[in-house]
One Martini backbone bead per residue (centre of mass of N, CA, C, O) as a GRO file, in nm:
protein
  206
    1MET     BB    1  -9.566   7.699  14.420
    2THR     BB    2  -9.742   7.966  14.372
    3ASN     BB    3  -9.988   8.149  14.130
    4ALA     BB    4 -10.056   8.420  14.216
    5SER     BB    5 -10.196   8.722  14.183
    6PHE     BB    6  -9.915   8.952  14.164
    7PRO     BB    7 -10.009   9.238  14.216
    8ALA     BB    8 -10.295   9.433  14.229
    9ASP     BB    9 -10.129   9.712  14.329
   10PRO     BB   10  -9.838   9.869  14.276
   11ALA     BB   11  -9.890  10.143  14.441
   12ARG     BB   12  -9.936   9.931  14.711
   13THR     BB   13  -9.635   9.829  14.673
   14ALA     BB   14  -9.361   9.648  14.828
   15LEU     BB   15  -9.019   9.600  14.819
   16LEU     BB   16  -8.846   9.378  15.047
   17ILE     BB   17  -8.505   9.404  15.127
   18VAL     BB   18  -8.298   9.166  15.290
   19ASP     BB   19  -7.965   9.220  15.353
   20LEU     BB   20  -7.812   9.342  15.087
   21GLN     BB   21  -7.484   9.341  15.183
   22ASN     BB   22  -7.147   9.368  15.193
   23ASP     BB   23  -7.086   9.201  15.460
   24PHE     BB   24  -7.235   8.948  15.332
   25LEU     BB   25  -7.131   8.952  14.996
   26ALA     BB   26  -6.860   9.052  14.978
   27PRO     BB   27  -6.534   8.948  14.934
   28ASP     BB   28  -6.454   9.179  15.178
   29GLY     BB   29  -6.640   9.092  15.386
   30ALA     BB   30  -6.719   8.965  15.689
   31TYR     BB   31  -6.821   8.680  15.593
   32ALA     BB   32  -6.583   8.610  15.411
   33ARG     BB   33  -6.368   8.628  15.632
   34GLY     BB   34  -6.534   8.395  15.806
   35GLY     BB   35  -6.657   8.172  15.589
   36ALA     BB   36  -6.973   8.285  15.546
   37VAL     BB   37  -7.087   8.150  15.263
   38SER     BB   38  -7.319   8.197  14.970
   39ALA     BB   39  -7.388   8.112  14.655
   40ALA     BB   40  -7.691   8.182  14.645
   41ALA     BB   41  -7.658   8.480  14.745
   42ALA     BB   42  -7.455   8.597  14.527
   43VAL     BB   43  -7.696   8.591  14.286
   44LEU     BB   44  -7.924   8.800  14.377
   45PRO     BB   45  -7.891   9.106  14.299
   46PRO     BB   46  -7.984   9.111  13.995
   47ARG     BB   47  -8.266   8.988  14.044
   48VAL     BB   48  -8.366   9.202  14.246
   49ALA     BB   49  -8.315   9.453  14.071
   50ALA     BB   50  -8.525   9.381  13.855
   51ALA     BB   51  -8.769   9.394  14.045
   52ALA     BB   52  -8.728   9.688  14.132
   53ARG     BB   53  -8.752   9.821  13.855
   54ALA     BB   54  -9.037   9.722  13.793
   55LEU     BB   55  -9.181   9.857  14.035
   56LYS     BB   56  -9.096  10.149  13.986
   57ALA     BB   57  -9.227  10.167  13.699
   58ALA     BB   58  -9.523  10.103  13.846
   59GLY     BB   59  -9.516  10.281  14.137
   60GLY     BB   60  -9.350  10.165  14.359
   61LEU     BB   61  -9.180  10.041  14.652
   62VAL     BB   62  -8.838  10.051  14.784
   63VAL     BB   63  -8.705   9.842  15.045
   64ALA     BB   64  -8.434   9.837  15.288
   65SER     BB   65  -8.252   9.633  15.493
   66GLN     BB   66  -8.003   9.699  15.766
   67PHE     BB   67  -7.776   9.551  15.919
   68THR     BB   68  -7.673   9.660  16.259
   69LEU     BB   69  -7.374   9.762  16.446
   70TRP     BB   70  -7.369   9.926  16.717
   71PRO     BB   71  -7.187  10.139  16.899
   72ASP     BB   72  -7.033  10.199  17.171
   73GLY     BB   73  -6.848  10.409  17.377
   74ARG     BB   74  -6.581  10.241  17.247
   75GLY     BB   75  -6.672  10.127  16.946
   76GLU     BB   76  -6.810   9.867  17.002
   77PRO     BB   77  -6.999   9.617  16.908
   78MET     BB   78  -7.340   9.538  16.950
   79ILE     BB   79  -7.385   9.198  17.029
   80ALA     BB   80  -7.564   8.942  17.031
   81PRO     BB   81  -7.505   8.651  17.185
   82HIS     BB   82  -7.597   8.455  16.956
   83LEU     BB   83  -7.420   8.593  16.735
   84ALA     BB   84  -7.143   8.569  16.870
   85ALA     BB   85  -7.152   8.255  16.864
   86LEU     BB   86  -7.206   8.218  16.551
   87ARG     BB   87  -7.010   8.499  16.484
   88PRO     BB   88  -6.692   8.542  16.600
   89PHE     BB   89  -6.569   8.735  16.360
   90LEU     BB   90  -6.690   8.975  16.461
   91ARG     BB   91  -6.605   9.330  16.441
   92LYS     BB   92  -6.483   9.618  16.434
   93GLY     BB   93  -6.687   9.778  16.172
   94ASP     BB   94  -6.903   9.585  16.138
   95PHE     BB   95  -7.197   9.708  16.033
   96ALA     BB   96  -7.153  10.001  16.042
   97PRO     BB   97  -7.273  10.297  16.044
   98GLY     BB   98  -7.195  10.416  15.716
   99SER     BB   99  -7.065  10.183  15.596
  100ARG     BB  100  -6.981   9.973  15.346
  101GLY     BB  101  -7.084   9.710  15.482
  102GLN     BB  102  -7.381   9.821  15.542
  103ALA     BB  103  -7.434   9.857  15.264
  104ASN     BB  104  -7.570   9.825  14.984
  105VAL     BB  105  -7.546   9.683  14.711
  106ALA     BB  106  -7.468   9.807  14.401
  107GLU     BB  107  -7.724   9.697  14.242
  108LEU     BB  108  -7.914   9.909  14.426
  109ASP     BB  109  -7.844  10.158  14.301
  110GLY     BB  110  -8.120  10.380  14.268
  111LEU     BB  111  -8.367  10.179  14.395
  112VAL     BB  112  -8.382  10.284  14.687
  113ASP     BB  113  -8.605  10.465  14.886
  114VAL     BB  114  -8.574  10.292  15.163
  115SER     BB  115  -8.387  10.268  15.470
  116VAL     BB  116  -8.345  10.027  15.738
  117CYS     BB  117  -8.241   9.972  16.056
  118LYS     BB  118  -8.127   9.662  16.204
  119VAL     BB  119  -8.089   9.416  16.501
  120ALA     BB  120  -8.263   9.186  16.376
  121TYR     BB  121  -8.433   8.983  16.185
  122SER     BB  122  -8.656   9.179  16.169
  123ALA     BB  123  -8.761   9.470  15.988
  124PHE     BB  124  -8.972   9.558  16.229
  125PHE     BB  125  -8.778   9.558  16.462
  126ASN     BB  126  -8.718   9.862  16.583
  127THR     BB  127  -8.853  10.018  16.342
  128GLN     BB  128  -8.997  10.231  16.065
  129LEU     BB  129  -9.145  10.051  15.858
  130ASP     BB  130  -9.450  10.064  15.919
  131TRP     BB  131  -9.475  10.368  15.894
  132VAL     BB  132  -9.382  10.393  15.602
  133LEU     BB  133  -9.589  10.208  15.465
  134ARG     BB  134  -9.849  10.350  15.561
  135HIS     BB  135  -9.774  10.641  15.451
  136ALA     BB  136  -9.749  10.509  15.147
  137GLY     BB  137 -10.001  10.303  15.106
  138ILE     BB  138  -9.930  10.015  15.200
  139ASP     BB  139 -10.060   9.651  15.162
  140THR     BB  140  -9.809   9.524  15.000
  141VAL     BB  141  -9.556   9.259  15.023
  142ALA     BB  142  -9.232   9.182  14.889
  143VAL     BB  143  -9.003   8.931  14.978
  144CYS     BB  144  -8.640   8.947  15.010
  145GLY     BB  145  -8.327   8.768  15.060
  146ILE     BB  146  -8.159   8.748  15.382
  147VAL     BB  147  -8.243   8.474  15.521
  148THR     BB  148  -8.495   8.265  15.471
  149ASN     BB  149  -8.494   8.150  15.789
  150GLY     BB  150  -8.466   8.447  15.899
  151GLY     BB  151  -8.519   8.749  15.797
  152VAL     BB  152  -8.746   8.669  15.607
  153ALA     BB  153  -8.937   8.505  15.792
  154SER     BB  154  -8.970   8.723  16.012
  155THR     BB  155  -9.085   8.943  15.826
  156VAL     BB  156  -9.327   8.789  15.718
  157ARG     BB  157  -9.468   8.743  15.991
  158ASP     BB  158  -9.491   9.042  16.069
  159ALA     BB  159  -9.660   9.127  15.825
  160HIS     BB  160  -9.896   8.938  15.879
  161MET     BB  161  -9.966   9.053  16.165
  162ARG     BB  162 -10.017   9.347  16.012
  163GLU     BB  163 -10.201   9.283  15.747
  164TYR     BB  164 -10.044   9.210  15.509
  165HIS     BB  165  -9.983   9.140  15.193
  166VAL     BB  166  -9.789   8.844  15.112
  167ALA     BB  167  -9.473   8.788  14.949
  168VAL     BB  168  -9.242   8.546  14.814
  169LEU     BB  169  -8.925   8.544  14.657
  170ALA     BB  170  -8.779   8.257  14.605
  171ASP     BB  171  -8.534   8.351  14.393
  172GLY     BB  172  -8.475   8.609  14.609
  173CYS     BB  173  -8.361   8.385  14.796
  174ALA     BB  174  -8.142   8.268  15.074
  175ALA     BB  175  -7.931   8.011  15.203
  176PHE     BB  176  -7.688   7.788  15.328
  177ARG     BB  177  -7.920   7.575  15.256
  178GLU     BB  178  -8.141   7.431  15.044
  179LYS     BB  179  -8.320   7.279  15.245
  180VAL     BB  180  -8.380   7.523  15.424
  181HIS     BB  181  -8.506   7.698  15.209
  182ALA     BB  182  -8.741   7.506  15.132
  183THR     BB  183  -8.867   7.483  15.414
  184ALA     BB  184  -8.928   7.784  15.455
  185LEU     BB  185  -9.116   7.819  15.214
  186ALA     BB  186  -9.325   7.608  15.300
  187ASP     BB  187  -9.397   7.754  15.565
  188MET     BB  188  -9.483   8.039  15.437
  189ALA     BB  189  -9.729   7.940  15.255
  190GLY     BB  190  -9.949   7.984  15.490
  191ILE     BB  191  -9.904   8.336  15.469
  192ALA     BB  192  -9.795   8.327  15.162
  193ASP     BB  193  -9.692   8.404  14.858
  194VAL     BB  194  -9.514   8.182  14.636
  195ILE     BB  195  -9.283   8.327  14.414
  196ASP     BB  196  -9.132   8.453  14.141
  197CYS     BB  197  -8.979   8.711  13.987
  198ARG     BB  198  -9.120   8.690  13.710
  199SER     BB  199  -9.409   8.688  13.819
  200PHE     BB  200  -9.393   8.960  13.951
  201GLU     BB  201  -9.329   9.123  13.693
  202ARG     BB  202  -9.579   9.036  13.530
  203GLY     BB  203  -9.791   9.147  13.735
  204LEU     BB  204  -9.721   9.452  13.689
  205ALA     BB  205  -9.824   9.440  13.372
  206ALA     BB  206 -10.138   9.348  13.403
   0.00000   0.00000   0.00000
């Protein structure tokens, strides 16, 4: 884990929270119903909420991505083939736009300035995220959420390609296996500062 001074200017920084949603994390959510639970992910919301409060107090922007399964003309969710094979338990109503399952977890209530709906791993793919960040004057993003080797890693790489200064909040992310989480963090260290949530919060007050 690096200990870079981050961020340099809170007013130009966004905390990007990837997919901390009820259908992923709630005890009655889609993933819990399907048995795809992560104890490491379950403890993230309070930690991430603390980082969000600190950034908002310093004048920064908090953005959340929401994985969304848009319904087709019959109301059935349009699920990518790879996801349907990986998560066969997903069904009508899961991650539906405007549903409780698609919503951010309760710990983030009142903290998120902008939410963007996404259909793939990266929060930048086919969303208005880049437009929002640039119009808000953001040049630095701190990424957290789930899963470390999926949505987080894809979003970090897309942010890097768009020439944002990127940090990953290591203890603000989780995967289904600790080894996978650690490997993903080590891989992202080549293009991003890897820091913990407390270091991020201390940097805001510097």
